[in-house]
C-alpha positions in Angstrom: 7.2 -101.9 -4.6 7.2 -101.2 -8.4 10.6 -99.4 -8.1 12.0 -102.3 -6.0 10.9 -104.9 -8.6 12.5 -102.8 -11.3 15.8 -102.7 -9.4 15.5 -106.5 -8.9 15.0 -107.0 -12.7 17.9 -104.7 -13.5 20.1 -106.5 -11.0 19.2 -109.9 -12.5 19.9 -108.5 -16.0 23.2 -107.1 -15.0 24.1 -110.4 -13.2 23.0 -112.4 -16.3 25.1 -110.1 -18.5 28.1 -110.6 -16.3 27.8 -114.4 -16.3 27.4 -114.4 -20.1 30.4 -112.1 -20.5 32.4 -114.3 -18.2 31.7 -117.4 -20.1 32.1 -115.8 -23.5 35.5 -114.4 -22.3 36.4 -117.9 -21.0 35.5 -119.5 -24.3 37.5 -116.8 -26.0 40.6 -117.5 -23.9 40.1 -121.3 -24.5 39.8 -120.6 -28.4 43.0 -118.5 -28.2 44.9 -121.1 -26.3 43.7 -123.9 -28.6 44.8 -122.0 -31.7 48.1 -121.2 -30.1 48.6 -124.9 -29.4 47.8 -125.6 -33.1 50.4 -123.0 -34.2 53.0 -124.5 -31.9 52.3 -128.0 -33.4 52.7 -126.5 -36.8 56.0 -125.0 -35.9 57.2 -128.2 -34.4 56.5 -130.0 -37.6 58.8 -127.6 -39.4 61.8 -128.4 -37.3 63.4 -131.0 -39.5 62.3 -129.3 -42.7 64.3 -126.3 -41.7 67.3 -128.4 -40.7 67.1 -130.2 -44.1 66.9 -126.8 -45.9 69.9 -125.6 -43.9 71.9 -128.8 -45.0 70.9 -128.3 -48.6 72.3 -124.8 -48.5 75.5 -126.0 -46.9 76.0 -128.7 -49.4 75.2 -126.4 -52.4 77.8 -124.0 -51.1 80.5 -126.7 -50.6 80.5 -126.1 -46.8 80.0 -129.8 -46.0 82.7 -131.2 -48.4 83.3 -134.4 -46.5 79.9 -136.0 -46.9 79.5 -139.1 -49.0 78.1 -138.4 -52.5 75.2 -140.7 -51.9 74.2 -138.8 -48.7 74.5 -135.4 -50.5 72.4 -136.6 -53.4 69.8 -138.1 -51.0 69.5 -134.8 -49.0 69.3 -132.6 -52.1 66.6 -134.7 -53.6 64.4 -135.1 -50.5 61.4 -133.0 -49.7 61.4 -133.8 -46.0 57.7 -134.2 -45.5 58.0 -135.4 -41.9 55.4 -136.5 -39.3 56.3 -135.2 -35.9 54.2 -137.8 -34.1 56.4 -140.7 -35.2 59.5 -141.6 -33.1 61.7 -142.1 -36.2 61.7 -140.4 -39.5 62.8 -142.4 -42.6 63.9 -140.3 -45.5 63.7 -142.3 -48.7 64.8 -141.5 -52.2 64.0 -143.4 -55.3 67.1 -145.8 -54.7 65.5 -146.7 -51.3 68.5 -145.2 -49.5 67.5 -144.6 -45.9 68.6 -142.0 -43.4 67.0 -142.1 -39.9 66.1 -139.0 -38.0 68.9 -139.6 -35.5 71.5 -140.0 -38.3 70.3 -136.6 -39.8 70.7 -135.0 -36.4 74.1 -136.6 -35.9 75.2 -135.2 -39.2 74.1 -131.7 -38.3 75.7 -132.1 -34.8 79.1 -133.2 -36.3 79.2 -130.2 -38.5 77.9 -127.6 -36.1 81.2 -125.7 -35.8 81.3 -125.2 -39.5 77.6 -124.3 -39.6 77.9 -121.7 -36.8 80.5 -119.7 -38.8 77.8 -118.7 -41.4 75.1 -116.3 -40.3 71.6 -117.9 -40.3 70.1 -115.2 -42.5 72.6 -116.3 -45.2 71.6 -119.9 -44.9 67.8 -119.7 -44.7 65.5 -118.0 -47.2 62.8 -115.8 -45.5 60.2 -116.2 -48.2 60.6 -119.9 -48.3 60.4 -120.0 -44.5 57.1 -118.1 -44.5 55.6 -120.4 -47.2 56.6 -123.4 -45.1 54.9 -121.8 -42.0 51.8 -121.0 -44.1 51.6 -124.6 -45.3 52.0 -126.0 -41.8 49.3 -123.7 -40.4 46.9 -124.7 -43.2 47.4 -128.3 -42.3 46.3 -127.4 -38.7 43.1 -125.7 -40.2 44.3 -122.2 -39.4 43.9 -119.6 -42.1 44.5 -116.2 -40.5 47.0 -113.4 -41.3 50.3 -113.8 -39.5 53.8 -112.5 -39.3 57.0 -114.4 -38.7 60.4 -113.7 -37.2 63.5 -115.6 -36.2 65.1 -114.3 -33.0 68.5 -114.9 -31.6 68.7 -114.7 -27.8 65.4 -112.7 -27.9 66.6 -110.2 -30.6 64.9 -110.1 -33.9 67.2 -111.1 -36.8 66.9 -110.1 -40.4 64.7 -113.2 -41.0 61.5 -111.4 -40.1 58.6 -109.5 -41.5 59.5 -105.8 -42.2 56.9 -104.4 -39.8 57.0 -107.1 -37.1 58.7 -105.0 -34.5 56.1 -104.4 -31.7 55.6 -107.9 -30.3 53.2 -106.6 -27.7 50.5 -106.0 -30.3 50.5 -109.7 -31.2 49.7 -113.1 -29.7 53.1 -114.7 -29.9 53.9 -118.4 -30.4 57.5 -119.4 -30.5 59.4 -122.7 -31.1 63.2 -123.2 -30.7 65.1 -123.9 -33.8 68.1 -126.4 -33.9 67.4 -127.4 -30.3 68.9 -130.9 -31.1 72.2 -129.5 -32.0 74.9 -127.6 -30.1 74.9 -124.0 -31.0 76.3 -120.9 -29.2 73.3 -119.1 -30.5 69.7 -119.6 -29.2 67.4 -119.3 -32.2 63.5 -119.2 -32.0 61.0 -119.2 -34.8 58.1 -116.8 -33.8 54.7 -116.5 -35.3 52.7 -113.4 -34.4 48.9 -113.0 -34.9 46.8 -110.0 -34.1 45.0 -110.5 -30.9 41.5 -110.1 -32.3 42.3 -112.4 -35.2 43.3 -115.4 -33.1 39.8 -116.0 -31.6 38.2 -117.4 -34.7 34.4 -117.6 -35.1 31.8 -118.4 -32.5 31.9 -122.0 -31.4 29.0 -124.2 -30.4 29.2 -123.4 -26.7 29.4 -119.6 -27.4 26.3 -119.8 -29.6 24.5 -121.7 -26.9 25.5 -119.2 -24.3 24.3 -116.3 -26.5 21.0 -118.1 -27.2 20.5 -118.8 -23.5 21.1 -115.2 -22.6 18.6 -114.1 -25.2 16.0 -116.5 -23.9 16.6 -115.5 -20.3 16.5 -111.8 -21.3 13.2 -112.3 -23.1 11.8 -114.1 -20.1 12.9 -111.3 -17.9 11.2 -108.8 -20.2 8.1 -110.9 -20.2 8.0 -111.1 -16.4 8.7 -107.3 -16.1 5.9 -106.7 -18.6 3.4 -108.9 -16.8 4.4 -107.3 -13.5 3.8 -103.9 -14.9 0.4 -105.0 -16.1 -0.5 -106.4 -12.7 0.7 -103.2 -11.0 -1.5 -101.3 -13.5 -4.5 -103.6 -12.8 -3.9 -103.2 -9.1 -3.8 -99.4 -9.4 -7.0 -99.4 -11.5 -8.7 -101.8 -9.0 -7.7 -99.4 -6.1 -9.0 -96.4 -8.0 -12.2 -98.3 -8.8 -12.7 -99.2 -5.1 -12.1 -95.6 -4.0 -14.5 -94.3 -6.7 -17.3 -96.8 -6.2 -17.0 -96.4 -2.4 -17.5 -92.7 -2.8 -20.3 -93.2 -5.3 -22.1 -95.5 -2.9 -21.3 -93.6 0.2 -22.8 -90.3 -1.1 -26.4 -91.6 -1.6 -26.2 -93.8 1.5 -25.2 -90.7 3.5 -28.0 -88.7 1.9 -30.6 -91.4 2.7 -29.4 -91.6 6.3 -29.6 -87.8 6.6 -33.0 -87.6 5.1 -34.2 -90.5 7.4 -32.9 -88.7 10.4 -34.9 -85.6 9.5 -38.0 -87.8 9.0 -37.7 -89.0 12.5 -38.0 -85.4 13.8 -41.6 -84.9 15.1 -41.7 -81.3 13.9 -40.9 -82.4 10.3 -43.6 -85.2 10.4 -46.3 -82.5 11.0 -45.2 -80.5 7.8 -46.3 -82.3 4.6 -44.1 -80.2 2.4 -40.9 -81.0 4.3 -41.9 -84.6 4.7 -42.4 -85.0 0.9 -39.0 -83.3 0.2 -37.1 -85.8 2.4 -39.0 -88.7 0.9 -38.1 -87.6 -2.6 -34.5 -87.3 -1.6 -34.6 -90.9 -0.3 -36.3 -92.1 -3.5 -33.8 -90.2 -5.7 -30.7 -91.4 -3.9 -32.1 -94.9 -3.8 -32.7 -94.9 -7.6 -29.2 -93.5 -8.1 -27.8 -96.3 -6.0 -29.8 -99.0 -7.8 -28.6 -97.6 -11.2 -25.0 -97.8 -10.2 -25.4 -101.4 -9.0 -27.4 -102.3 -12.2 -24.7 -100.8 -14.4 -22.0 -102.9 -12.7 -24.1 -106.1 -12.9 -25.0 -105.4 -16.6 -21.4 -104.9 -17.5 -20.4 -108.2 -15.8 -23.1 -110.0 -17.6 -22.1 -108.6 -20.9 -18.6 -109.8 -20.5 -19.9 -113.3 -19.7 -22.3 -113.2 -22.7 -25.2 -113.9 -20.4 -27.4 -111.0 -21.5 -29.9 -111.7 -24.3 -30.4 -108.6 -26.4 -33.9 -108.0 -27.7 -33.0 -107.1 -31.3 -35.8 -105.4 -33.1 -36.3 -102.6 -35.5 -35.8 -99.3 -33.6 -35.8 -95.7 -34.6 -32.6 -94.1 -33.4 -33.9 -90.6 -33.6 -36.7 -91.5 -31.1 -34.2 -93.1 -28.8 -31.9 -90.0 -28.9 -35.0 -87.9 -28.0 -35.9 -90.1 -25.1 -32.3 -90.0 -23.8 -32.2 -86.3 -23.9 -35.6 -86.0 -22.1 -34.4 -88.5 -19.3 -31.4 -86.2 -18.5 -33.4 -83.0 -18.8 -33.0 -82.1 -15.1 -29.2 -82.6 -15.3 -29.1 -80.3 -18.3 -31.0 -77.6 -16.4 -28.7 -77.9 -13.4 -25.6 -77.5 -15.5 -27.2 -74.8 -17.8 -26.3 -77.2 -20.7 -27.4 -76.6 -24.2 -28.2 -79.5 -26.5 -28.5 -79.0 -30.2 -29.8 -81.8 -32.4 -29.4 -81.9 -36.2 -30.9 -85.3 -37.1 -30.9 -85.4 -40.9 -30.6 -89.1 -41.5 -33.3 -90.2 -43.9 -33.1 -93.7 -42.5 -32.5 -93.9 -38.8 -33.8 -97.4 -38.3 -31.5 -100.2 -37.2 -31.8 -103.7 -35.6 -31.0 -103.2 -31.9 -32.1 -103.3 -28.3 -33.8 -100.0 -27.5 -33.1 -100.2 -23.7 -29.3 -100.7 -24.1 -29.1 -98.2 -27.0 -30.7 -95.5 -24.8 -28.2 -96.4 -22.0 -25.5 -95.9 -24.6 -26.6 -92.4 -25.5 -27.2 -91.5 -21.8 -23.7 -92.5 -21.0 -22.2 -90.3 -23.8 -24.4 -87.4 -22.8 -23.5 -87.8 -19.1 -19.8 -88.0 -20.0 -20.1 -84.7 -21.9 -21.6 -83.1 -18.8 -19.0 -84.5 -16.5 -15.9 -83.4 -18.4 -16.8 -79.8 -19.1 -15.1 -76.9 -17.5 -17.6 -74.3 -18.8 -21.2 -74.2 -19.8 -21.8 -77.5 -21.6 -22.7 -77.3 -25.3 -23.6 -80.7 -26.8 -24.4 -81.2 -30.5 -25.9 -84.4 -31.8 -25.9 -85.0 -35.6 -27.2 -87.9 -37.7 -26.8 -88.6 -41.4 -26.5 -91.5 -43.8 -23.2 -92.0 -45.5 -22.3 -93.4 -48.9 -22.3 -96.9 -47.4 -26.0 -96.5 -46.4 -24.9 -96.5 -42.7 -26.5 -94.4 -40.0 -23.8 -92.1 -38.6 -24.4 -90.4 -35.3 -22.0 -87.8 -34.0 -21.8 -86.6 -30.4 -19.9 -83.3 -30.0 -19.1 -81.4 -26.9 -17.1 -78.3 -25.9 -15.5 -80.1 -22.9 -11.9 -80.3 -21.7 -11.0 -82.9 -24.4 -8.2 -85.4 -24.0 -4.7 -86.2 -25.3 -3.8 -89.3 -27.3 -2.5 -91.1 -24.1 -5.9 -90.8 -22.4 -7.8 -91.5 -25.6 -6.0 -94.8 -25.9 -7.5 -96.1 -22.6 -11.0 -94.5 -22.4 -12.7 -97.8 -23.2 -10.7 -99.8 -20.7 -12.7 -101.1 -17.8 -12.4 -98.9 -14.6 -10.2 -96.4 -16.3 -10.7 -92.8 -15.4 -8.7 -89.9 -16.8 -6.6 -88.1 -14.2 -8.4 -84.9 -13.0 -6.4 -83.9 -9.9 -8.9 -84.7 -7.2 -10.1 -88.3 -7.7 -13.6 -87.4 -6.5 -14.2 -84.1 -8.2 -16.0 -85.9 -11.0 -18.5 -88.6 -10.3 -18.1 -92.0 -11.8 -16.2 -95.3 -11.5 -14.7 -95.8 -14.9 -17.2 -98.2 -16.5 -19.4 -95.8 -18.5 -17.4 -95.8 -21.7 -16.6 -99.5 -21.3 -20.4 -100.0 -21.1 -20.7 -98.0 -24.3 -18.1 -100.1 -26.1 -19.8 -103.3 -25.0 -23.2 -102.2 -26.4 -21.5 -101.0 -29.7 -19.8 -104.4 -30.1 -23.1 -106.3 -29.4 -24.8 -104.3 -32.2 -21.8 -104.9 -34.5 -21.4 -101.1 -34.9 -18.2 -99.0 -34.9 -17.2 -96.1 -32.7 -14.4 -93.5 -33.2 -13.1 -90.7 -31.0 -11.7 -87.4 -32.0 -10.5 -85.2 -29.3 -7.8 -82.6 -28.4 -7.1 -81.0 -25.0 -9.2 -77.9 -24.6 -11.0 -78.5 -27.9 -13.8 -80.9 -26.8 -14.5 -84.4 -27.9 -16.5 -86.0 -30.8 -17.7 -89.6 -30.6 -18.8 -90.9 -34.1 -20.8 -94.1 -34.2 -21.6 -96.1 -37.4 -24.7 -98.4 -37.4 -25.9 -100.7 -40.2 -29.4 -99.6 -41.2 -32.5 -101.6 -42.0 -33.6 -101.6 -45.7 -31.0 -99.0 -46.9 -33.0 -97.9 -50.0 -32.6 -94.1 -49.8 -30.4 -91.2 -50.9 -27.5 -90.3 -48.6 -27.6 -86.8 -47.0 -25.5 -84.7 -44.7 -26.0 -81.1 -43.9 
C-alpha cells in the first residue's frame, strides 16, 4: 500500500509538472507572438519614413529633376514622423505647405521606372536604417538585441548585418517595402531576434502558475509526509499489538497450564508440587498485573492525571532497592552489577515509587539487550553545577544513531530479527522519559553497536552545599 501511494504521488507530481510546463510553454508562445506583432507594427510605422529617405536620396542626386522646387524643399526638410494608425498623413513644413500621404505615394509611383534603375543599397543607408528600426522598436517597448536585413525575392541584399546569414537561428519578422508602388523587385525588411531573447521576462500569469505549482507541490509533500507518518504509526501499532499479545499470552498460558496441573488428583496430594504450581500462578499473575499497570500508568502520565508525591528522597537508597527487586533476574542471567555511588549529596525532590520504576526499567533493558554475560555499572557523583549525575553502563549489544533517535518513542522496539526473542512492548524507555520529564531532569544516551550503552541522568539536588566529587 505504501508503494502504491508513492506511485500515486509521483504520478500526480509528474502530471502537475506536465500541466505547469504546458501552460508556461503556452504563455511563452503567446509572449513570442505578442512581441513579433509589436515588431511588425514597428516595421509598418517605418514604411513611409523609408520612402521619404529614398526620395531625399533621389532629389539630392538629381534623379528626380522634374519636381517643383517647393516640393523638393518640403521633402528635404521633413522628418516624416508618421502615425500609421491615421488614414492620411499630412506632411507640414514651416510654410504650412501640405502633402498628403497619397500624393507622396503618387509621386513615388510616377517615378518608379527611374527609381528602379538605381540599386536599393545605393539609395538607402544601412546604419540609418538600423537606427530607424531601433527607434521604432523602442516606441513599442521592445529593447532586445536584433539584426536587420533587406531581402529581394527572399535573397539577402547588402543592406544587412554582416553575420545575419542563418535565418533559422532567429525568430524572423518581415514587412514588405514599397508595397504601394510598382516595382519589379520584391523587397522585405527583416528583423531577426535570437529565439531565447524574444520571450521577455515572466509575466503575471506565468508567476501565478509557478506559485501555484510550488503550493501544490508543497501540499503533495505534506500529504506524502503525513501518510508516511501514518504508515509508521500503523506499523508501530501492529508491532505493539503483536508484542503485547505475546506478553499477555505467555503468563495466561502459564496460569492455564498450572491450573490444569492443580486439577490432577495426584498433584493435590503432594504439597510440594501443589505449592510449586500455586507460586507459578502467583508469579505470572503479578507479571500480568505489572504489564497492565505500566500501560495504564503511561496513559495517565500522558493525560497529566497522575499526582506525583514529591518529597525528599535518597537516590542511593532507591538504586539499592531497585537492584534488590531484580535480584532473581540477575541470578538467572548470571549478571554482575557494580555500584560506585560517590555522590556526596544524593537527595532530590521526587516520587520514590516512580523513580524506582525508572531504575528498574533501565536495569531490565540492560538485561534484555545483552548477547553475553551482562555487566552493569551504576555510578553516581555531583558535578560542578551541584547536580546529581547517575550513569547506567552496560556491555550489551549497543545501538546505532538511527535506533538511538527513536528509543524514547512510544511502542518503539529496535529490530532484533525475531520480534518475540526479547520480551517487551516498547514502552519501557518511554516510561523512563516521562518520569524524567516529570522530575525536570535530563537524560542522555551514549551508545555504539557492540560497545554497550550508557544512560546519563542529571537531577537537581536538595540543598546543594557540598564539594563536587567524581572518582
